[in-house]
N, C-alpha and C positions, 0 to 999 in steps of 0.2 A: 683144866676138862671143860671142853668147848662139848656144851649144852644147848642141843637147838634153840632155847630163848636168847647166851649170849655168841651165839656165832654172828661177824660182821659181813654186812647187807652187801650186792652187789647188783649193781646195776646191771640188763641185763642189755644186753647188745639190740638185739630187736625192737624195744621199747624208743632206747636215740633214738634208731630210723626210722620209726615210724612217727616224730615228732620234726624232724627231717618234712619231714616228707611233709605232713599240715603245714606249718610253713612255709615250704615250696610252693602248697598249691595254695592257699591262700594271696600272697605276692606274683602269681601269677594270674589268677585273676582277677589281684585291683591296675599290676599294667596292663591286662588287656579292657579292663574297664575305662582306664587311662584310654587306651590306644583307642576305644573307640566312641571317647567323651571329641578327641583330637575329633579325627576320622566325620563324625555328622557334626562339627561344628565347622566344617572349612568350607568356605562358599567360594565358587568360581562366577569370578564380574565379569558379565558382556556387555559390550555396550548395545543400548538402543539405537534397535534401523531409522536411519533418519527416513522423516517425513518424504512422505508423495504424491504429486498435483500431478494431474492432466488438462489442457482446458481445447475449448476447444476457441477457434479466434474466425473472425466475422467481421466480414467489411462493409461496405456501401452505403452504411447506416448514415441516420441524421438523427440530430436530438437538438433540444434549445438548451443554448450558452446560459445553464440556470445560474451562476455563480459571476452574474457578468454585468449588473442592475441598471445600466445606460445602453443595455442590446434589449431595453424589455417596453413597451407599453402596455397603458390599463387596459384590460377587458372593453370590449365595446369596435365598434365601428367607427371610424375616425381617418377626417377625409382631411390630407393635409397640404398646402399649409394649415395649419391652425389658426380658426379662427378667433379674433382674439378674445371674446365672449367668453371661449369654453379656455382660456389658460389655466385660471382659478384650477374648475373643479380637473382639468387634464391631470395638474399638479398634485392635487390632491391626491387624483386616484394613482397617479404612481405612486407616491410618495408609500401607500398601505400595500400596494401589488407590487412595487416592483424595488423597492427601496431596504422596509422593512418587512415583510415576508417572498414568497417564488410561486405569489400564484395568479402574476402577468401576463403576457403574451411575451416570451422570451425568444431570439431571434433562431432559426436553426443554423445549423451547421455540420459536413459531413463529421461525422463516423464511426469509430472500428470499433469493436466489443474482446477481451477476453474475458468466454465467460468458463467459471467451473466445474467442471465434468465431475469429476471424482478425486476426492484430498486419502491418505492413510494416513495419523488414524483422523478420526473422523473427528476430533474434540482439540485441531493446530487454530491456534490461538492467533487473532487477527494482526495483534501488536509485533508476535515475532513471526510477521514473513513483511517483508524491504523490499520496497518497484528503488529499483534508478534507472534515468532513462539517461544514457551517456551516448554524449554525440562527438565524431569523433570529426578533432578542429579541419583536419589537412583536406580530407576532402569537404568542409565547408566551399561555398563560392565566396571569390571576392567581393563586398573586404572585407568577409565574415571567415574567411581563414584565415586559420593557428596553428598550432602545431601543439598533438597531444591531445588528450580526450580532456574534455568536457563537461560535468552534472550540466542536466537541464529539470532534474526534477529528481529528490529523493524522501523515500516516507515511506511508516510502513501502512498499512494497507486502512490499519483502523486511526492513525493519523488525517485518512483521504476519504474520511465516509462522506457519504454524502442525498441524501435522500432525496429529491427531486418533487415536488407542491408541500412536502414539512421541511428541512434544512432551510432556512434561514442566510448561516454566515458558517464559515469553513471551523475543525475548532483548534480550539485554543496552543495545541501543540501544530497544526499544521503547517505543514513547507512550505513556501518560495519555489516559484521559479528565479532561474540561477542563469547560466549561457551554457546556447550551442554554439560550439562554432565562437568566432565574435559574436556574435548577438546573444546579448539582451534583452533574454525577450521577458521577462519582470518592468525593467524602464521600458518599451517602449513607448513611444508617444508623451512619453510623461507621464503614464499615468498612474499614482500610484494604487489603486485598484485591482494594475496590472498584474500583482505578484506572488500574489496566492494560484497556488498548485489549481484550483479548477479553473485555467482558462486553460490546460492542457489539458488536463483528464481528473478523471475522479471517480471514488472506486464504494456500487451499487448495492449492497447486502440484499437479495433475495426475502428476509427479515432480518425488521428494526430492535432493535435489541441486543442480539442473537450478539456476541463476543470473538465467534470463531466461526475457521470460515469450512462453509457451505453449497453441495449442490447448486448452482446458479446463480450463485457470486459472481456480475459482475464487473469486471473494470474497464471501462467508458474512455477511449481518447480519440478526442479532437482531433485531426487533418486536417491539414492548411494548404490542401489542392488543390483548390477550387472554392469560391466563392468565398461572402465572408457576407457577417452578421450587418444587420441596420443598428445602426447609431440610432440613442433616444432624447444624448447628451444635450442636445441645443435644441428643441422645439419651445421651451416656457424659458424666462428668464426667475422663475420661481425653480429652478433645477440647480445641483450646487453645483453648474460647470461650465452658466451660459458665460459669466464672462470672459471664463480660463481659456487667454488665443490657443494656448497647449492644446487643449480640446475642441473647443468650438472656432479656429479660426475664423471665423466670417460670424460673429457672436452667435446673437440666438437666429433663426430662421426658423423657427415655424416646424418645422420635419425631419425625419429623419437622413441621416450623410452613409455611406458604406463606414466602417467599425475604428477610427482615427486613435481614440485611447487608448485600447489595448490590444496585443496579437493575440489570439485563438489557435490552440491547434500544431503539434507540432509541428517546424518549419518544412516546407518542402521540399529542398533536400533531401532532408531522411530515404525520401523514396524516390531518390532517382540512381541511389549504388546499398545495397544490401547491407555496407560496412561501413556505413555513415551512419547512423543511427540505432543504438539498443537497448533493450529492454530487461536486463536486471531482477528478476523475480527471485530473492533470499530467503533460508526462513534459518532464522538469527537464533534458534535456542540451541538445545545439545543432542546430537551433532549439528553444526552450523554446515547446511550444502545450499548448494545452487539450484533451485525446483527450475527453472527453464529457462532461455537466452533466446527474446524473440527477435530480432532483425523486425525497428518499424519499416524497410520493404513493404515486409508479408503485407503487409496490415493493409491499403494499399495499394492498389493499379499505380504504377508509374506515371506521372507528366508528361508534360511537353517541356 
């Protein structure tokens, strides 16, 4: 006889269904959380925008050739040919003001300027902006005509910094002059001092010690479209070149000459054809981009 105490127990279907629904709900919540984690962890990569720089181009200026001590005389009123009694004092002052510092009177030369108006972003490092001066050898006059292009100078703005009145020598990594067509500007006249970039151009930041591009920073280009700086290498025998015939062919003459040991500025044929010489300003960071293409022809009036 089955009594209520010993009847077999039976599971109700409703209870099993309720447990299944609870398990399913837990799994669904878990899937939802997982999907949410994947969704919110996902990132879309967007490459940084290339920087932009605007320049103001100016011509018709004149600046001292600070980078060349032979084109400098000591401050003061000197009469040439120099009296023999003044040789010693002139030479000592020349070393102090022209060779070891840039406080002397350096000869002026025609210049054009590229002045930074604005940049975006505002913190572009100077060592990531590259300047390349390219010459079209086919447009160089004889005997400098060659096929293809040549690079007259290439370097970063950081390596071409020069502060007139305070800088006395180029940076350790300063670029040297190369070829413009078949013309080797660095070897002109046999002068070893003509190899640095500052015979052609220099970069003058508006603030000393700042390593990023700023409005007002100026790239100054010497132009060889008329006029030569004066050379004082042969004034006295106390100077290093007095007895060097490649620099002072007539020996010590007691006065200045037209510059014969170094070549300053862009060659004159750069101003006879818009395609002859071109300056490229490039950002070498990520992403790299061409900031400006400047025909040198546009920086000065054509020469006759």
